[in-house]
N, C-alpha and C positions, 0 to 999 in steps of 0.2 A: 749079233745081235748086243745089243749094251747091257752091261747090268750094272747098276749103283749099289754101291757097299759102304756104309758108315759108323759108327758106335754113337750112338747118343747116350750121356747118362742126367741126371738132379743131383746136382752134389748137395743140396739142402736137402734132401731127402733118403738120396741110400747113394752107397759109395760106386755101387753097381754100374756096370756100363751093360748098354744091349745090342747086339748088332741087329742089322737092319738092312734088306736087299728088296732090291725093288728091279722085277724082271720086265721084260717086255708086256706092256696093257698099261691102264688108264688107274691112278694109284691117287683115290681123294686122301686127305686129311682135311680133317676139318679141328679150329679154335675159335676160342672164343675171341674177341678183338683185346690184345696188349697180351696175347700167352708170345709171342714174337715169333708168328708166321713169317712176314716178310724177311727177317732176320734168316730162316730156317731156309727161307727159298734160297735168300743171295747166297748162304754157304753149300744149295746144292747145285748154283747155277756158276759157283767162282771159286770155292772154298772157302771163301772172309769166312773165319771165324767169327759170331757171334758173342757182343757184348751185353752189358745188362741184362742177360736173360737167366731165368732159372735153370735152363740146361746148357750142357757141353757137349760138342762135336768134333770127332776126332775120326780120325783113318778116312779119308775120304780125298780120293781125287778128281777132281772132273773130267769127264769123257771131253775128248776134243769136240766141238759141233754141238756146244751143250748150247742152247739158248731158252733167257729168260724174257716172260712178258710180264710186265710190272701189274701195279696193284693200278696206279695212277693211267689209264688208257692213253692219257697226254702226252704222257711221258717216252722218248723216242719217235716221236713224229715230228720230222725237222723238212718234210717237203714240200713247196706251193702247192700241190695237188693229192689226191688220193692214184690217179695213175702214174704219177712222179714219183711217189712214195714208193708205190709197187714195184716200179722201175728202178729205183735206185735198192732197195732188198736182192734186186738180180745181180744188179752190178758191183756188187761185194763177192758175188762168188761166179759169177757169166762174162766172158768177155768178148765173144762171140754177138755184136750187135741186132742181127735175124733173128739167133734165139731169144734175147733178149724179149724183144718184140712177140715173139710169138710164145714165151710164158707168158706176159703180162695181159695179152689176151684172153688165156687161157684161166688167170688168176682174178680174171674181173667177174668172168661167170659163179665165181664163189662170191659175188658181195649179193646184199639184198637188193632188191629194186628201188631201194630207198636212195642207194647210192649212187649218186651220177661221179662216175670217176676223175668230171673235172671239178668238183667241191673241192676246196681246200678244208682239209681235216682238223680246223678247227672248228669248222661249221657242224661238223657233224653230231648225233647224242652218241651220248654217252656208250650207250648200247653197241651204235654202229663201229665208232672207234674201237669197240673191243673186237669186232668182229675183224675189223681191218686188221689187227694186230694179229689175230688167230689166221687169217688168211697170208700174213707176211713172215707169218713163225710156219708156215708147212712151206711155204716158198723155198725157203733155208735149209730145207733135207734134216731137221736137226737128227742126232745123235742119243739127246734127250732134250725136253719140254718141260718147261719147272713154269704153271702158271699160278700168279699171284695173286690170287681173288679176281683171276681177270672174266669171270665171264657174270658177275654181280649184278650189271646192268640189264640182262638178258632175261625176256620173260622164259615161263617153263617152254613153250613150243619153241622158239628160237634158241633156248638153251640145248633142247633135246636132240635139234637135227644139228647143231656143233658138236655137242656130245659125238655124234655120228660119223662127221667127219675126223674128230681126235681119235675115235678107235681105228677108223681106217688109219689116218697118218700112223698109228702105230704098230699096228699089223702091218703097214707097209717096209716102212723101217726097219721095225723089229725092235723097234728102241720104246724105253718105258715112258711114261707120261705122268707127271707128279704134279697135281691141281692142289693148291693149298685153298678152301674156301671158310667165308664163314656162316655161310649157310648149312643148319644139319640136314637139310632136304637131299642134298647135293651128295649125299653120301651113297645113295641107290644107286647113281652112275659108274661107280668103282670096279673094277677086278679086285681091288682089293679096298679096303676101308680103314682108316684111323684118324685117331683123336689125339691132338696136340693141347694137353694143359698147363698151368702151373705148376704139376708137380709128376706128369706123366706122358708118357708117348705110347698109346698102346690099340692094337689090333680090336676094332669093331667088328664082333660076331654077331649083334642081336640087336641090327639096326631095323629101328622104329619111325617111320614119318614124324613128327612133329604138329600138333594143331593147335589155332587158337580157340577160345571158349568159342560161344555163341555172343553176337555183336547183342550188347544189352540197349533196350530202350530208351531214346535219347529224341529231341524235339529240340528246333530249330529254325531262324526263319534265313539261314543262305542261301539263296540263288542267284543263277546264272541266266542271263539272256542273249542267244545268239541270234540275229536276224540276218540273214542272208550274208554270211561273214564268208568272205572270201579273202585267200591272202597265200603266196607263193612267194620263193625271194629267187631274188635276180636271176634269168635265164635258168629258169628250172618249171616242171611244168605245177601248177598250182596244189597245195600242202594240205590246202582245206579251200573247199567249194562249197559257195553257198546254203553252209549250216544253217540250219533253222531248229532252236530250242528254247524251250524257256524251262528249270530244272522244275523237281518240288522241293519245297522247303527242307532244308536241313542243317544239323547240328555239324557234320564234316560229311565232306564233298567228297569222292574217290573220282578220279582218271585213268582208268584202263585203255591200254590199246598198244599196238604190236610195236618194237621197236623201229623207232624211222617213219613212224607214221603222225606224227606231230604232235604229240602231247607237251612237250616243252614251250615248242610255239603257241601252243594254246593259251598255257600259264604268262607266257610276253606277252602277248595279246590281252590277256585281264590285266593287266599292270600298266597297262599304256607302253611299256618298253618297245614294242612294236605298232606298229598302224596299219590296218587292214587296207588292203587293196578297192574292196568294197562292203559295204551293210556294216555291222555292227556287232562290241559284245560288249559286255558290263556285270557288274557284281550287284546283288542288291540285298540289304540287309535293312530290320527293322530300325536298327536305330544307328547308330555310330558306325562309319566304314572306313576303314583306313588298309586295304591293304598292306601284306608284307609277303615276301617273294624269297624264299629260301633256296638259293640253286642246287640243282642237282651236284655240281663243285663247289661248297660252300667257302674254300679258301680265295675265290673270286670274289667275296663278299668284305674279303679283308686285306686283302692285297697286300701289300707290307706291312700294315698296321699290326702292335698287336691285338687280341681280344682286349686287352683291359683298355686299350686307345680307342678301340673299335666302340666298345661301350662307354666312355666316355664321352663320346660322338654324341651317343644315343641320349645321354643325359642332359648335355651343351643343348641340343636342340630339342628338349621337354619330351621327350618319348619315351623317357624312361629314368621312374623316380625314384630316389634310395630306397624308401622301401620294399618296392619291388625288385629293386635288385638281391636286397638280401633274399627275398624270396628265391628270386632264380639261383643263388650261392646255395641257398638250404637244397634244391632239387639234384643240383650237382654234385653234392657231399654225397647226395643216395644213393648218385651214379657211380662214386666211389672218383666223381674228380674233384677234387676240394678247390676252390677256384684260387690260390694264392698261391694254388703251384700248375696253371696254367694260361693266369693272368698275362703276364710279361712275356708270353711266346708267340711267335709269329707262325702261321698256321702250318707251313713249313715244315715246322720244328714239332710238329705235333701229329700225332694218326689221323687219320681221315676222321675216325668216327668219334674223336674225342672234340674235335675241332664241330663237327656235324651235331652232336649233341649240346655241347654247348650254346651253338646260336638258336638251335631251338627253344631250348630254355629261358634265354634272355629274349627271345621275340614275343614267347608265349606271355613275358611277364611285361612288355614293353607296350607302348600306346598303341597298338595293333590288332586289328579284325578285319577280314580272316586273315590266317595265318595261309600261305599258300608252300607247300612243302614237296619241293622236285625228288623224288628218289628218296625218301626218309630215311630207309633202312638199309640204304649202301654202307657195307663195309662192316656194319649190326651182325656180331652173334646172336642167337637164338633168345638167350637171356636178354641181352639188350634191346631186342627187337619187343620183346613180352613186355618190357618195364618200359619203353618210349609208348604202347600203345595204353599201358592203365597212364599213362602220364595225360596222355590224350584225351580221354575219357572219363580220366577225374579233376585234376589238374585243370583241364580249360575247358571245364563246364561252363564257364561263361565264355568264352568267346568260341570262335567259329573256326572251320579249319578247310583246304583242299588239300586233297593228298594224290596227289601224281606219282606212278608208281609202275614196271611192270614186275613189284612185288603184290601178286594177284588175290594172296591169301590174305598179307596184312590188311590191305586195300578189305576186301570182302569184310573181313574181321571187325573193322573197325570205322566204317563210315555206315551212313544210316539209310543212303542215297549215291546212287555209283552211275555215274556215264560211261560207255564206251564206247571209242573212235575207232570206229570200225577201217574207213575208207574215206577220200577227202569228202565225197559226199554224206556221210552219213554218223552223224551221232545220237547214240539210243540213252536213252534212260534205262535201265535195269535192275534187277532186283538179285540184291544183295545175296541172298539165302539162295536162291535157284541159276544163279547167273555160268554158261562153260560158254565161253567164245569161239566165235568158227576158228578153225586148225587153218592157220597162213599156208602156204605152199608158198614155195622159192621155183622161179624158171630159170634150169642149169642148162 
């Protein structure tokens, strides 16, 4: 049985070090963005001491067989197909080709039905990538598994299923699984519960789930229309099939659905980035309509450019005025993200939450309407989610948005109209105050 012991202290607040022990089981650590969770995860995985954080870590030797699932689900995926990714992970540990084939066949059964083993990993949604990373981790039979925000793209029901598998892995391997998360309500899953802040690392004994305030009354003219919309990726079954719907007018429209059901694909079709195989899809507003899509991986929007370079391009194309840039900068300052401290940095030099909030703030003040946000709460802690919700409801009162997310509570508490994509043939409008999705079942 593996046991993890280390010392942690916060020298700016106290000279004392506390000894922490993690034994077999699932241990959940909550922390807001910016508290140093990724450096904490790195320390637990390979012993690298963190720099530029408020805490110090000492007295630790990583167990052999430690595996880290990084926050970015694309990191570490190197093969040209899902099945090759599974085979490669096994080849690092097993030499017998027949046994590798047997194990690959077994692991494929743990993937959602939406993942075709022949797919390239880059074509997976964020949630599907996270599930693939969890399957890869279990295939390596770890003695310690560290998860850096690795379930944040999953909806509640998919997350519950993956937590069940993690518990089974911890029992089978008699190992600790340490899961660092920015979602407070994830603490409910822990055999032990912890909170990492800028001043302390403490056990959470009085966990109470967080809830958003009720949806305020809103009005808007945003509608989307689908007329026999059909789409499928080459060589795969139709992801969307003959969808027919005209949504009710909304200020903020939410789109919910299981991981891999096609929410992001729907957004790309709305933007014209993808073209339907048949039928049509469109956005309607009573006035000006120029949609903007904020990717679930916002660093893709910047590429190698800095945030400042990206903003200058918007201004050069007359999509952002100097006055509105000042307003966006003011919002970022309220979010404790001074523009001067981030403008000259590329996406990879900043935490995901910073890039996400900066892009949302700038696009919301640019010459776009509606703003389509794909997984806008990923990487944000509870206070940051509350702040983002307040921004959408107050600062965007003259704009419209489409929120596409697994984060059901955020969508239902923010949007006055909500659509649920339940299957390739079924997209329905639901009551945000009463919606309870059908639980998805997986064929094992």
